[in-house]
PyMOL Python script that loads the backbone (N, CA, C, O; Angstrom):
from pymol import cmd

cmd.read_pdbstr("""\
ATOM      1  N   MET A   1     -16.044 -28.219  10.061  1.00  0.00           N
ATOM      2  CA  MET A   1     -14.846 -29.017  10.267  1.00  0.00           C
ATOM      3  C   MET A   1     -14.172 -29.347   8.932  1.00  0.00           C
ATOM      4  O   MET A   1     -12.961 -29.183   8.786  1.00  0.00           O
ATOM      5  N   VAL A   2     -14.965 -29.814   7.956  1.00  0.00           N
ATOM      6  CA  VAL A   2     -14.398 -30.186   6.656  1.00  0.00           C
ATOM      7  C   VAL A   2     -13.797 -28.967   5.967  1.00  0.00           C
ATOM      8  O   VAL A   2     -12.718 -29.052   5.381  1.00  0.00           O
ATOM      9  N   LEU A   3     -14.490 -27.835   6.036  1.00  0.00           N
ATOM     10  CA  LEU A   3     -13.963 -26.627   5.395  1.00  0.00           C
ATOM     11  C   LEU A   3     -12.693 -26.135   6.086  1.00  0.00           C
ATOM     12  O   LEU A   3     -11.825 -25.552   5.437  1.00  0.00           O
ATOM     13  N   GLN A   4     -12.576 -26.361   7.384  1.00  0.00           N
ATOM     14  CA  GLN A   4     -11.354 -25.982   8.097  1.00  0.00           C
ATOM     15  C   GLN A   4     -10.182 -26.837   7.641  1.00  0.00           C
ATOM     16  O   GLN A   4      -9.066 -26.340   7.488  1.00  0.00           O
ATOM     17  N   VAL A   5     -10.436 -28.121   7.424  1.00  0.00           N
ATOM     18  CA  VAL A   5      -9.383 -29.021   6.935  1.00  0.00           C
ATOM     19  C   VAL A   5      -8.978 -28.616   5.523  1.00  0.00           C
ATOM     20  O   VAL A   5      -7.791 -28.555   5.204  1.00  0.00           O
ATOM     21  N   LEU A   6      -9.981 -28.336   4.671  1.00  0.00           N
ATOM     22  CA  LEU A   6      -9.679 -27.891   3.310  1.00  0.00           C
ATOM     23  C   LEU A   6      -8.872 -26.600   3.333  1.00  0.00           C
ATOM     24  O   LEU A   6      -7.904 -26.465   2.584  1.00  0.00           O
ATOM     25  N   GLN A   7      -9.252 -25.663   4.170  1.00  0.00           N
ATOM     26  CA  GLN A   7      -8.513 -24.399   4.243  1.00  0.00           C
ATOM     27  C   GLN A   7      -7.078 -24.631   4.688  1.00  0.00           C
ATOM     28  O   GLN A   7      -6.162 -23.974   4.194  1.00  0.00           O
ATOM     29  N   ALA A   8      -6.876 -25.557   5.614  1.00  0.00           N
ATOM     30  CA  ALA A   8      -5.509 -25.883   6.054  1.00  0.00           C
ATOM     31  C   ALA A   8      -4.708 -26.478   4.898  1.00  0.00           C
ATOM     32  O   ALA A   8      -3.530 -26.160   4.736  1.00  0.00           O
ATOM     33  N   LEU A   9      -5.334 -27.337   4.095  1.00  0.00           N
ATOM     34  CA  LEU A   9      -4.656 -27.905   2.918  1.00  0.00           C
ATOM     35  C   LEU A   9      -4.311 -26.807   1.913  1.00  0.00           C
ATOM     36  O   LEU A   9      -3.197 -26.762   1.391  1.00  0.00           O
ATOM     37  N   ILE A  10      -5.266 -25.933   1.651  1.00  0.00           N
ATOM     38  CA  ILE A  10      -5.036 -24.833   0.704  1.00  0.00           C
ATOM     39  C   ILE A  10      -3.905 -23.942   1.197  1.00  0.00           C
ATOM     40  O   ILE A  10      -3.023 -23.568   0.424  1.00  0.00           O
ATOM     41  N   ASP A  11      -3.927 -23.603   2.479  1.00  0.00           N
ATOM     42  CA  ASP A  11      -2.855 -22.771   3.037  1.00  0.00           C
ATOM     43  C   ASP A  11      -1.496 -23.451   2.892  1.00  0.00           C
ATOM     44  O   ASP A  11      -0.497 -22.797   2.593  1.00  0.00           O
ATOM     45  N   GLY A  12      -1.464 -24.767   3.107  1.00  0.00           N
ATOM     46  CA  GLY A  12      -0.220 -25.515   2.951  1.00  0.00           C
ATOM     47  C   GLY A  12       0.279 -25.507   1.515  1.00  0.00           C
ATOM     48  O   GLY A  12       1.475 -25.347   1.269  1.00  0.00           O
ATOM     49  N   VAL A  13      -0.640 -25.681   0.563  1.00  0.00           N
ATOM     50  CA  VAL A  13      -0.266 -25.648  -0.859  1.00  0.00           C
ATOM     51  C   VAL A  13       0.266 -24.267  -1.219  1.00  0.00           C
ATOM     52  O   VAL A  13       1.304 -24.155  -1.872  1.00  0.00           O
ATOM     53  N   LEU A  14      -0.430 -23.219  -0.803  1.00  0.00           N
ATOM     54  CA  LEU A  14       0.003 -21.859  -1.120  1.00  0.00           C
ATOM     55  C   LEU A  14       1.373 -21.557  -0.516  1.00  0.00           C
ATOM     56  O   LEU A  14       2.214 -20.929  -1.160  1.00  0.00           O
ATOM     57  N   THR A  15       1.592 -21.997   0.699  1.00  0.00           N
ATOM     58  CA  THR A  15       2.886 -21.775   1.358  1.00  0.00           C
ATOM     59  C   THR A  15       4.002 -22.530   0.635  1.00  0.00           C
ATOM     60  O   THR A  15       5.077 -21.983   0.390  1.00  0.00           O
ATOM     61  N   ALA A  16       3.733 -23.787   0.299  1.00  0.00           N
ATOM     62  CA  ALA A  16       4.750 -24.600  -0.378  1.00  0.00           C
ATOM     63  C   ALA A  16       5.113 -24.012  -1.740  1.00  0.00           C
ATOM     64  O   ALA A  16       6.293 -23.899  -2.071  1.00  0.00           O
ATOM     65  N   TYR A  17       4.117 -23.641  -2.520  1.00  0.00           N
ATOM     66  CA  TYR A  17       4.395 -23.130  -3.863  1.00  0.00           C
ATOM     67  C   TYR A  17       4.912 -21.702  -3.855  1.00  0.00           C
ATOM     68  O   TYR A  17       5.561 -21.282  -4.813  1.00  0.00           O
ATOM     69  N   ALA A  18       4.645 -20.955  -2.813  1.00  0.00           N
ATOM     70  CA  ALA A  18       5.199 -19.597  -2.718  1.00  0.00           C
ATOM     71  C   ALA A  18       6.715 -19.650  -2.628  1.00  0.00           C
ATOM     72  O   ALA A  18       7.393 -18.693  -3.002  1.00  0.00           O
ATOM     73  N   GLY A  19       7.254 -20.766  -2.131  1.00  0.00           N
ATOM     74  CA  GLY A  19       8.695 -20.926  -2.020  1.00  0.00           C
ATOM     75  C   GLY A  19       9.360 -21.516  -3.252  1.00  0.00           C
ATOM     76  O   GLY A  19      10.583 -21.649  -3.291  1.00  0.00           O
ATOM     77  N   VAL A  20       8.563 -21.874  -4.269  1.00  0.00           N
ATOM     78  CA  VAL A  20       9.108 -22.455  -5.499  1.00  0.00           C
ATOM     79  C   VAL A  20       9.717 -21.345  -6.342  1.00  0.00           C
ATOM     80  O   VAL A  20       9.117 -20.287  -6.527  1.00  0.00           O
ATOM     81  N   SER A  21      10.897 -21.598  -6.841  1.00  0.00           N
ATOM     82  CA  SER A  21      11.600 -20.618  -7.665  1.00  0.00           C
ATOM     83  C   SER A  21      10.842 -20.364  -8.969  1.00  0.00           C
ATOM     84  O   SER A  21      10.463 -21.297  -9.677  1.00  0.00           O
ATOM     85  N   ASP A  22      10.635 -19.108  -9.263  1.00  0.00           N
ATOM     86  CA  ASP A  22       9.942 -18.696 -10.479  1.00  0.00           C
ATOM     87  C   ASP A  22      10.989 -18.240 -11.487  1.00  0.00           C
ATOM     88  O   ASP A  22      11.683 -17.248 -11.264  1.00  0.00           O
ATOM     89  N   LYS A  23      11.101 -18.965 -12.597  1.00  0.00           N
ATOM     90  CA  LYS A  23      12.146 -18.692 -13.597  1.00  0.00           C
ATOM     91  C   LYS A  23      11.793 -17.545 -14.544  1.00  0.00           C
ATOM     92  O   LYS A  23      12.625 -17.108 -15.339  1.00  0.00           O
ATOM     93  N   ARG A  24      10.550 -17.061 -14.452  1.00  0.00           N
ATOM     94  CA  ARG A  24      10.128 -16.003 -15.372  1.00  0.00           C
ATOM     95  C   ARG A  24      10.802 -14.685 -15.030  1.00  0.00           C
ATOM     96  O   ARG A  24      11.124 -14.406 -13.875  1.00  0.00           O
ATOM     97  N   ARG A  25      11.001 -13.897 -16.047  1.00  0.00           N
ATOM     98  CA  ARG A  25      11.633 -12.587 -15.888  1.00  0.00           C
ATOM     99  C   ARG A  25      10.696 -11.516 -16.444  1.00  0.00           C
ATOM    100  O   ARG A  25       9.885 -11.781 -17.332  1.00  0.00           O
ATOM    101  N   GLY A  26      10.821 -10.326 -15.916  1.00  0.00           N
ATOM    102  CA  GLY A  26      10.034  -9.221 -16.434  1.00  0.00           C
ATOM    103  C   GLY A  26       8.787  -8.961 -15.611  1.00  0.00           C
ATOM    104  O   GLY A  26       8.498  -9.672 -14.649  1.00  0.00           O
ATOM    105  N   GLY A  27       8.064  -7.944 -16.001  1.00  0.00           N
ATOM    106  CA  GLY A  27       6.890  -7.517 -15.242  1.00  0.00           C
ATOM    107  C   GLY A  27       5.582  -8.088 -15.731  1.00  0.00           C
ATOM    108  O   GLY A  27       4.529  -7.754 -15.188  1.00  0.00           O
ATOM    109  N   GLY A  28       5.612  -8.947 -16.750  1.00  0.00           N
ATOM    110  CA  GLY A  28       4.374  -9.453 -17.318  1.00  0.00           C
ATOM    111  C   GLY A  28       3.845 -10.709 -16.655  1.00  0.00           C
ATOM    112  O   GLY A  28       3.070 -11.440 -17.271  1.00  0.00           O
ATOM    113  N   VAL A  29       4.238 -10.985 -15.417  1.00  0.00           N
ATOM    114  CA  VAL A  29       3.798 -12.188 -14.722  1.00  0.00           C
ATOM    115  C   VAL A  29       2.385 -11.970 -14.194  1.00  0.00           C
ATOM    116  O   VAL A  29       2.141 -11.067 -13.393  1.00  0.00           O
ATOM    117  N   THR A  30       1.462 -12.805 -14.651  1.00  0.00           N
ATOM    118  CA  THR A  30       0.068 -12.674 -14.242  1.00  0.00           C
ATOM    119  C   THR A  30      -0.258 -13.567 -13.065  1.00  0.00           C
ATOM    120  O   THR A  30      -0.967 -13.155 -12.147  1.00  0.00           O
ATOM    121  N   TYR A  31       0.257 -14.801 -13.083  1.00  0.00           N
ATOM    122  CA  TYR A  31      -0.059 -15.786 -12.049  1.00  0.00           C
ATOM    123  C   TYR A  31       1.179 -16.101 -11.241  1.00  0.00           C
ATOM    124  O   TYR A  31       2.260 -16.310 -11.791  1.00  0.00           O
ATOM    125  N   SER A  32       1.013 -16.133  -9.930  1.00  0.00           N
ATOM    126  CA  SER A  32       2.131 -16.503  -9.068  1.00  0.00           C
ATOM    127  C   SER A  32       2.299 -18.015  -9.093  1.00  0.00           C
ATOM    128  O   SER A  32       1.414 -18.742  -9.542  1.00  0.00           O
ATOM    129  N   MET A  33       3.434 -18.475  -8.609  1.00  0.00           N
ATOM    130  CA  MET A  33       3.663 -19.917  -8.516  1.00  0.00           C
ATOM    131  C   MET A  33       2.645 -20.529  -7.549  1.00  0.00           C
ATOM    132  O   MET A  33       2.243 -21.678  -7.725  1.00  0.00           O
ATOM    133  N   ALA A  34       2.231 -19.779  -6.539  1.00  0.00           N
ATOM    134  CA  ALA A  34       1.208 -20.262  -5.602  1.00  0.00           C
ATOM    135  C   ALA A  34      -0.121 -20.471  -6.327  1.00  0.00           C
ATOM    136  O   ALA A  34      -0.815 -21.452  -6.062  1.00  0.00           O
ATOM    137  N   ASP A  35      -0.487 -19.564  -7.238  1.00  0.00           N
ATOM    138  CA  ASP A  35      -1.717 -19.717  -8.033  1.00  0.00           C
ATOM    139  C   ASP A  35      -1.649 -20.980  -8.887  1.00  0.00           C
ATOM    140  O   ASP A  35      -2.626 -21.720  -9.002  1.00  0.00           O
ATOM    141  N   ILE A  36      -0.498 -21.211  -9.475  1.00  0.00           N
ATOM    142  CA  ILE A  36      -0.307 -22.379 -10.336  1.00  0.00           C
ATOM    143  C   ILE A  36      -0.401 -23.662  -9.509  1.00  0.00           C
ATOM    144  O   ILE A  36      -1.041 -24.627  -9.927  1.00  0.00           O
ATOM    145  N   GLY A  37       0.229 -23.673  -8.351  1.00  0.00           N
ATOM    146  CA  GLY A  37       0.154 -24.836  -7.471  1.00  0.00           C
ATOM    147  C   GLY A  37      -1.264 -25.099  -6.988  1.00  0.00           C
ATOM    148  O   GLY A  37      -1.690 -26.251  -6.908  1.00  0.00           O
ATOM    149  N   LEU A  38      -2.000 -24.034  -6.666  1.00  0.00           N
ATOM    150  CA  LEU A  38      -3.376 -24.200  -6.207  1.00  0.00           C
ATOM    151  C   LEU A  38      -4.269 -24.711  -7.330  1.00  0.00           C
ATOM    152  O   LEU A  38      -5.184 -25.495  -7.079  1.00  0.00           O
ATOM    153  N   SER A  39      -4.020 -24.283  -8.552  1.00  0.00           N
ATOM    154  CA  SER A  39      -4.787 -24.793  -9.697  1.00  0.00           C
ATOM    155  C   SER A  39      -4.603 -26.294  -9.834  1.00  0.00           C
ATOM    156  O   SER A  39      -5.565 -27.029 -10.058  1.00  0.00           O
ATOM    157  N   THR A  40      -3.368 -26.744  -9.699  1.00  0.00           N
ATOM    158  CA  THR A  40      -3.076 -28.172  -9.789  1.00  0.00           C
ATOM    159  C   THR A  40      -3.739 -28.933  -8.645  1.00  0.00           C
ATOM    160  O   THR A  40      -4.348 -29.980  -8.860  1.00  0.00           O
ATOM    161  N   PHE A  41      -3.621 -28.407  -7.435  1.00  0.00           N
ATOM    162  CA  PHE A  41      -4.233 -29.048  -6.272  1.00  0.00           C
ATOM    163  C   PHE A  41      -5.749 -29.137  -6.431  1.00  0.00           C
ATOM    164  O   PHE A  41      -6.350 -30.152  -6.081  1.00  0.00           O
ATOM    165  N   SER A  42      -6.365 -28.086  -6.952  1.00  0.00           N
ATOM    166  CA  SER A  42      -7.828 -28.080  -7.086  1.00  0.00           C
ATOM    167  C   SER A  42      -8.305 -29.199  -8.005  1.00  0.00           C
ATOM    168  O   SER A  42      -9.343 -29.810  -7.751  1.00  0.00           O
ATOM    169  N   LEU A  43      -7.556 -29.471  -9.069  1.00  0.00           N
ATOM    170  CA  LEU A  43      -7.931 -30.558  -9.972  1.00  0.00           C
ATOM    171  C   LEU A  43      -7.832 -31.906  -9.276  1.00  0.00           C
ATOM    172  O   LEU A  43      -8.700 -32.763  -9.441  1.00  0.00           O
ATOM    173  N   LEU A  44      -6.779 -32.090  -8.505  1.00  0.00           N
ATOM    174  CA  LEU A  44      -6.625 -33.344  -7.768  1.00  0.00           C
ATOM    175  C   LEU A  44      -7.702 -33.477  -6.691  1.00  0.00           C
ATOM    176  O   LEU A  44      -8.262 -34.555  -6.496  1.00  0.00           O
ATOM    177  N   PHE A  45      -7.981 -32.394  -6.007  1.00  0.00           N
ATOM    178  CA  PHE A  45      -8.975 -32.414  -4.948  1.00  0.00           C
ATOM    179  C   PHE A  45     -10.370 -32.736  -5.493  1.00  0.00           C
ATOM    180  O   PHE A  45     -11.131 -33.481  -4.875  1.00  0.00           O
ATOM    181  N   MET A  46     -10.693 -32.170  -6.651  1.00  0.00           N
ATOM    182  CA  MET A  46     -12.010 -32.407  -7.249  1.00  0.00           C
ATOM    183  C   MET A  46     -12.071 -33.775  -7.931  1.00  0.00           C
ATOM    184  O   MET A  46     -13.116 -34.167  -8.449  1.00  0.00           O
ATOM    185  N   GLN A  47     -10.954 -34.497  -7.929  1.00  0.00           N
ATOM    186  CA  GLN A  47     -10.852 -35.843  -8.482  1.00  0.00           C
ATOM    187  C   GLN A  47     -11.299 -35.898  -9.938  1.00  0.00           C
ATOM    188  O   GLN A  47     -12.064 -36.772 -10.345  1.00  0.00           O
ATOM    189  N   SER A  48     -10.806 -34.953 -10.696  1.00  0.00           N
ATOM    190  CA  SER A  48     -11.116 -34.919 -12.116  1.00  0.00           C
ATOM    191  C   SER A  48     -10.322 -36.005 -12.837  1.00  0.00           C
ATOM    192  O   SER A  48      -9.112 -36.126 -12.648  1.00  0.00           O
ATOM    193  N   ALA A  49     -11.001 -36.785 -13.653  1.00  0.00           N
ATOM    194  CA  ALA A  49     -10.340 -37.854 -14.404  1.00  0.00           C
ATOM    195  C   ALA A  49      -9.466 -37.290 -15.516  1.00  0.00           C
ATOM    196  O   ALA A  49      -8.513 -37.932 -15.955  1.00  0.00           O
ATOM    197  N   SER A  50      -9.792 -36.106 -15.960  1.00  0.00           N
ATOM    198  CA  SER A  50      -9.061 -35.507 -17.063  1.00  0.00           C
ATOM    199  C   SER A  50      -8.900 -34.016 -16.823  1.00  0.00           C
ATOM    200  O   SER A  50      -9.866 -33.320 -16.512  1.00  0.00           O
ATOM    201  N   PHE A  51      -7.685 -33.535 -16.967  1.00  0.00           N
ATOM    202  CA  PHE A  51      -7.423 -32.111 -16.818  1.00  0.00           C
ATOM    203  C   PHE A  51      -8.261 -31.328 -17.823  1.00  0.00           C
ATOM    204  O   PHE A  51      -8.888 -30.328 -17.475  1.00  0.00           O
ATOM    205  N   LEU A  52      -8.267 -31.790 -19.068  1.00  0.00           N
ATOM    206  CA  LEU A  52      -8.988 -31.084 -20.117  1.00  0.00           C
ATOM    207  C   LEU A  52     -10.494 -31.064 -19.860  1.00  0.00           C
ATOM    208  O   LEU A  52     -11.134 -30.028 -20.040  1.00  0.00           O
ATOM    209  N   SER A  53     -11.068 -32.192 -19.442  1.00  0.00           N
ATOM    210  CA  SER A  53     -12.509 -32.211 -19.191  1.00  0.00           C
ATOM    211  C   SER A  53     -12.860 -31.324 -18.001  1.00  0.00           C
ATOM    212  O   SER A  53     -13.918 -30.695 -17.985  1.00  0.00           O
ATOM    213  N   CYS A  54     -11.982 -31.271 -17.015  1.00  0.00           N
ATOM    214  CA  CYS A  54     -12.220 -30.388 -15.871  1.00  0.00           C
ATOM    215  C   CYS A  54     -12.200 -28.933 -16.320  1.00  0.00           C
ATOM    216  O   CYS A  54     -13.057 -28.141 -15.926  1.00  0.00           O
ATOM    217  N   GLN A  55     -11.215 -28.586 -17.149  1.00  0.00           N
ATOM    218  CA  GLN A  55     -11.143 -27.218 -17.662  1.00  0.00           C
ATOM    219  C   GLN A  55     -12.386 -26.866 -18.462  1.00  0.00           C
ATOM    220  O   GLN A  55     -12.944 -25.781 -18.301  1.00  0.00           O
ATOM    221  N   ARG A  56     -12.819 -27.769 -19.314  1.00  0.00           N
ATOM    222  CA  ARG A  56     -14.015 -27.507 -20.122  1.00  0.00           C
ATOM    223  C   ARG A  56     -15.238 -27.322 -19.236  1.00  0.00           C
ATOM    224  O   ARG A  56     -16.059 -26.439 -19.485  1.00  0.00           O
ATOM    225  N   GLY A  57     -15.364 -28.150 -18.204  1.00  0.00           N
ATOM    226  CA  GLY A  57     -16.471 -28.008 -17.270  1.00  0.00           C
ATOM    227  C   GLY A  57     -16.449 -26.674 -16.554  1.00  0.00           C
ATOM    228  O   GLY A  57     -17.491 -26.052 -16.346  1.00  0.00           O
ATOM    229  N   LEU A  58     -15.246 -26.232 -16.175  1.00  0.00           N
ATOM    230  CA  LEU A  58     -15.111 -24.938 -15.516  1.00  0.00           C
ATOM    231  C   LEU A  58     -15.470 -23.810 -16.469  1.00  0.00           C
ATOM    232  O   LEU A  58     -16.170 -22.871 -16.089  1.00  0.00           O
ATOM    233  N   GLU A  59     -14.997 -23.897 -17.698  1.00  0.00           N
ATOM    234  CA  GLU A  59     -15.279 -22.858 -18.676  1.00  0.00           C
ATOM    235  C   GLU A  59     -16.763 -22.772 -19.008  1.00  0.00           C
ATOM    236  O   GLU A  59     -17.285 -21.689 -19.273  1.00  0.00           O
ATOM    237  N   GLU A  60     -17.438 -23.917 -18.993  1.00  0.00           N
ATOM    238  CA  GLU A  60     -18.874 -23.941 -19.286  1.00  0.00           C
ATOM    239  C   GLU A  60     -19.701 -23.555 -18.066  1.00  0.00           C
ATOM    240  O   GLU A  60     -20.918 -23.396 -18.164  1.00  0.00           O
ATOM    241  N   GLY A  61     -19.051 -23.405 -16.927  1.00  0.00           N
ATOM    242  CA  GLY A  61     -19.760 -22.974 -15.740  1.00  0.00           C
ATOM    243  C   GLY A  61     -20.313 -24.100 -14.892  1.00  0.00           C
ATOM    244  O   GLY A  61     -20.951 -23.841 -13.871  1.00  0.00           O
ATOM    245  N   CYS A  62     -20.086 -25.346 -15.287  1.00  0.00           N
ATOM    246  CA  CYS A  62     -20.645 -26.479 -14.542  1.00  0.00           C
ATOM    247  C   CYS A  62     -20.050 -26.597 -13.153  1.00  0.00           C
ATOM    248  O   CYS A  62     -20.749 -26.947 -12.201  1.00  0.00           O
ATOM    249  N   LYS A  63     -18.784 -26.313 -13.032  1.00  0.00           N
ATOM    250  CA  LYS A  63     -18.104 -26.501 -11.748  1.00  0.00           C
ATOM    251  C   LYS A  63     -17.517 -25.198 -11.227  1.00  0.00           C
ATOM    252  O   LYS A  63     -16.853 -25.188 -10.190  1.00  0.00           O
ATOM    253  N   THR A  64     -17.748 -24.124 -11.917  1.00  0.00           N
ATOM    254  CA  THR A  64     -17.101 -22.868 -11.574  1.00  0.00           C
ATOM    255  C   THR A  64     -17.444 -22.408 -10.172  1.00  0.00           C
ATOM    256  O   THR A  64     -16.569 -21.932  -9.449  1.00  0.00           O
ATOM    257  N   LEU A  65     -18.700 -22.539  -9.771  1.00  0.00           N
ATOM    258  CA  LEU A  65     -19.102 -22.059  -8.461  1.00  0.00           C
ATOM    259  C   LEU A  65     -18.330 -22.779  -7.362  1.00  0.00           C
ATOM    260  O   LEU A  65     -17.783 -22.127  -6.472  1.00  0.00           O
ATOM    261  N   ASN A  66     -18.272 -24.103  -7.402  1.00  0.00           N
ATOM    262  CA  ASN A  66     -17.522 -24.852  -6.392  1.00  0.00           C
ATOM    263  C   ASN A  66     -16.055 -24.476  -6.423  1.00  0.00           C
ATOM    264  O   ASN A  66     -15.431 -24.305  -5.376  1.00  0.00           O
ATOM    265  N   TRP A  67     -15.514 -24.350  -7.594  1.00  0.00           N
ATOM    266  CA  TRP A  67     -14.102 -24.043  -7.755  1.00  0.00           C
ATOM    267  C   TRP A  67     -13.772 -22.686  -7.142  1.00  0.00           C
ATOM    268  O   TRP A  67     -12.806 -22.550  -6.391  1.00  0.00           O
ATOM    269  N   ARG A  68     -14.578 -21.694  -7.469  1.00  0.00           N
ATOM    270  CA  ARG A  68     -14.336 -20.353  -6.918  1.00  0.00           C
ATOM    271  C   ARG A  68     -14.628 -20.298  -5.424  1.00  0.00           C
ATOM    272  O   ARG A  68     -13.890 -19.669  -4.665  1.00  0.00           O
ATOM    273  N   THR A  69     -15.697 -20.951  -5.005  1.00  0.00           N
ATOM    274  CA  THR A  69     -16.071 -20.936  -3.596  1.00  0.00           C
ATOM    275  C   THR A  69     -15.052 -21.665  -2.735  1.00  0.00           C
ATOM    276  O   THR A  69     -14.623 -21.145  -1.705  1.00  0.00           O
ATOM    277  N   LEU A  70     -14.664 -22.856  -3.147  1.00  0.00           N
ATOM    278  CA  LEU A  70     -13.753 -23.659  -2.335  1.00  0.00           C
ATOM    279  C   LEU A  70     -12.318 -23.154  -2.359  1.00  0.00           C
ATOM    280  O   LEU A  70     -11.639 -23.147  -1.332  1.00  0.00           O
ATOM    281  N   PHE A  71     -11.856 -22.728  -3.535  1.00  0.00           N
ATOM    282  CA  PHE A  71     -10.437 -22.412  -3.684  1.00  0.00           C
ATOM    283  C   PHE A  71     -10.146 -20.920  -3.807  1.00  0.00           C
ATOM    284  O   PHE A  71      -8.982 -20.519  -3.800  1.00  0.00           O
ATOM    285  N   GLY A  72     -11.173 -20.101  -3.918  1.00  0.00           N
ATOM    286  CA  GLY A  72     -10.971 -18.655  -3.980  1.00  0.00           C
ATOM    287  C   GLY A  72     -10.231 -18.192  -5.218  1.00  0.00           C
ATOM    288  O   GLY A  72      -9.584 -17.145  -5.203  1.00  0.00           O
ATOM    289  N   MET A  73     -10.321 -18.961  -6.289  1.00  0.00           N
ATOM    290  CA  MET A  73      -9.602 -18.629  -7.513  1.00  0.00           C
ATOM    291  C   MET A  73     -10.550 -17.959  -8.496  1.00  0.00           C
ATOM    292  O   MET A  73     -11.738 -18.281  -8.543  1.00  0.00           O
ATOM    293  N   THR A  74     -10.025 -17.037  -9.271  1.00  0.00           N
ATOM    294  CA  THR A  74     -10.866 -16.304 -10.206  1.00  0.00           C
ATOM    295  C   THR A  74     -10.556 -16.611 -11.663  1.00  0.00           C
ATOM    296  O   THR A  74     -11.323 -16.237 -12.550  1.00  0.00           O
ATOM    297  N   THR A  75      -9.441 -17.286 -11.921  1.00  0.00           N
ATOM    298  CA  THR A  75      -9.019 -17.545 -13.286  1.00  0.00           C
ATOM    299  C   THR A  75      -8.717 -19.026 -13.473  1.00  0.00           C
ATOM    300  O   THR A  75      -8.162 -19.676 -12.586  1.00  0.00           O
ATOM    301  N   ILE A  76      -9.088 -19.548 -14.629  1.00  0.00           N
ATOM    302  CA  ILE A  76      -8.795 -20.926 -14.974  1.00  0.00           C
ATOM    303  C   ILE A  76      -7.496 -20.938 -15.770  1.00  0.00           C
ATOM    304  O   ILE A  76      -7.424 -20.362 -16.856  1.00  0.00           O
ATOM    305  N   LEU A  77      -6.481 -21.588 -15.237  1.00  0.00           N
ATOM    306  CA  LEU A  77      -5.199 -21.675 -15.932  1.00  0.00           C
ATOM    307  C   LEU A  77      -5.222 -22.858 -16.893  1.00  0.00           C
ATOM    308  O   LEU A  77      -5.861 -23.873 -16.617  1.00  0.00           O
ATOM    309  N   THR A  78      -4.538 -22.731 -17.998  1.00  0.00           N
ATOM    310  CA  THR A  78      -4.492 -23.823 -18.961  1.00  0.00           C
ATOM    311  C   THR A  78      -3.469 -24.868 -18.533  1.00  0.00           C
ATOM    312  O   THR A  78      -2.507 -24.570 -17.826  1.00  0.00           O
ATOM    313  N   ASP A  79      -3.701 -26.090 -18.976  1.00  0.00           N
ATOM    314  CA  ASP A  79      -2.758 -27.157 -18.636  1.00  0.00           C
ATOM    315  C   ASP A  79      -1.385 -26.882 -19.222  1.00  0.00           C
ATOM    316  O   ASP A  79      -0.373 -27.217 -18.606  1.00  0.00           O
ATOM    317  N   ASN A  80      -1.331 -26.275 -20.404  1.00  0.00           N
ATOM    318  CA  ASN A  80      -0.031 -25.957 -21.012  1.00  0.00           C
ATOM    319  C   ASN A  80       0.750 -24.965 -20.160  1.00  0.00           C
ATOM    320  O   ASN A  80       1.962 -25.102 -19.993  1.00  0.00           O
ATOM    321  N   HIS A  81       0.065 -23.979 -19.630  1.00  0.00           N
ATOM    322  CA  HIS A  81       0.738 -22.980 -18.792  1.00  0.00           C
ATOM    323  C   HIS A  81       1.232 -23.621 -17.499  1.00  0.00           C
ATOM    324  O   HIS A  81       2.358 -23.376 -17.066  1.00  0.00           O
ATOM    325  N   ILE A  82       0.389 -24.438 -16.892  1.00  0.00           N
ATOM    326  CA  ILE A  82       0.782 -25.108 -15.656  1.00  0.00           C
ATOM    327  C   ILE A  82       1.978 -26.019 -15.903  1.00  0.00           C
ATOM    328  O   ILE A  82       2.928 -26.017 -15.121  1.00  0.00           O
ATOM    329  N   ARG A  83       1.942 -26.797 -16.979  1.00  0.00           N
ATOM    330  CA  ARG A  83       3.062 -27.691 -17.305  1.00  0.00           C
ATOM    331  C   ARG A  83       4.344 -26.909 -17.545  1.00  0.00           C
ATOM    332  O   ARG A  83       5.409 -27.276 -17.049  1.00  0.00           O
ATOM    333  N   ALA A  84       4.233 -25.835 -18.306  1.00  0.00           N
ATOM    334  CA  ALA A  84       5.423 -25.029 -18.613  1.00  0.00           C
ATOM    335  C   ALA A  84       6.054 -24.470 -17.350  1.00  0.00           C
ATOM    336  O   ALA A  84       7.274 -24.323 -17.275  1.00  0.00           O
ATOM    337  N   MET A  85       5.230 -24.158 -16.359  1.00  0.00           N
ATOM    338  CA  MET A  85       5.760 -23.581 -15.129  1.00  0.00           C
ATOM    339  C   MET A  85       6.252 -24.646 -14.147  1.00  0.00           C
ATOM    340  O   MET A  85       7.220 -24.411 -13.424  1.00  0.00           O
ATOM    341  N   LEU A  86       5.606 -25.803 -14.111  1.00  0.00           N
ATOM    342  CA  LEU A  86       5.963 -26.809 -13.108  1.00  0.00           C
ATOM    343  C   LEU A  86       6.964 -27.855 -13.589  1.00  0.00           C
ATOM    344  O   LEU A  86       7.661 -28.455 -12.771  1.00  0.00           O
ATOM    345  N   ASP A  87       7.049 -28.084 -14.894  1.00  0.00           N
ATOM    346  CA  ASP A  87       7.982 -29.094 -15.383  1.00  0.00           C
ATOM    347  C   ASP A  87       9.430 -28.835 -14.964  1.00  0.00           C
ATOM    348  O   ASP A  87      10.125 -29.785 -14.606  1.00  0.00           O
ATOM    349  N   PRO A  88       9.914 -27.589 -14.994  1.00  0.00           N
ATOM    350  CA  PRO A  88      11.303 -27.360 -14.612  1.00  0.00           C
ATOM    351  C   PRO A  88      11.555 -27.419 -13.102  1.00  0.00           C
ATOM    352  O   PRO A  88      12.710 -27.411 -12.674  1.00  0.00           O
ATOM    353  N   VAL A  89      10.497 -27.477 -12.289  1.00  0.00           N
ATOM    354  CA  VAL A  89      10.663 -27.445 -10.835  1.00  0.00           C
ATOM    355  C   VAL A  89      11.087 -28.827 -10.339  1.00  0.00           C
ATOM    356  O   VAL A  89      10.485 -29.838 -10.699  1.00  0.00           O
ATOM    357  N   ASP A  90      12.126 -28.855  -9.511  1.00  0.00           N
ATOM    358  CA  ASP A  90      12.577 -30.116  -8.908  1.00  0.00           C
ATOM    359  C   ASP A  90      11.489 -30.683  -8.013  1.00  0.00           C
ATOM    360  O   ASP A  90      10.822 -29.947  -7.286  1.00  0.00           O
ATOM    361  N   ALA A  91      11.315 -31.994  -8.072  1.00  0.00           N
ATOM    362  CA  ALA A  91      10.324 -32.656  -7.217  1.00  0.00           C
ATOM    363  C   ALA A  91      10.767 -32.535  -5.795  1.00  0.00           C
ATOM    364  O   ALA A  91      10.086 -33.021  -4.892  1.00  0.00           O
TER     365      ALA A  91
END
""", "prot")
cmd.dss("prot")
cmd.show_as("cartoon", "prot")
cmd.util.cbc("prot")
cmd.orient("prot")
């Protein structure tokens, strides 16, 4: 039941961010806006007190298994990249 609710939340986040305008140009886009939105949601969902400490924990492997298992993500995005992509987006 809990995993079904989480999956519904993840699907909602992916759908919402898939509709966000992507200002980047060219073929060098690695992460979709949906990936960026899901990265942000995962930090909030895991209730991390600090974006940086969460990233460090993921990089050290402390939380990587839960992160990959729960959210199906394979790459850890940096806070600078997420900010650069989301700051221009209208609330």
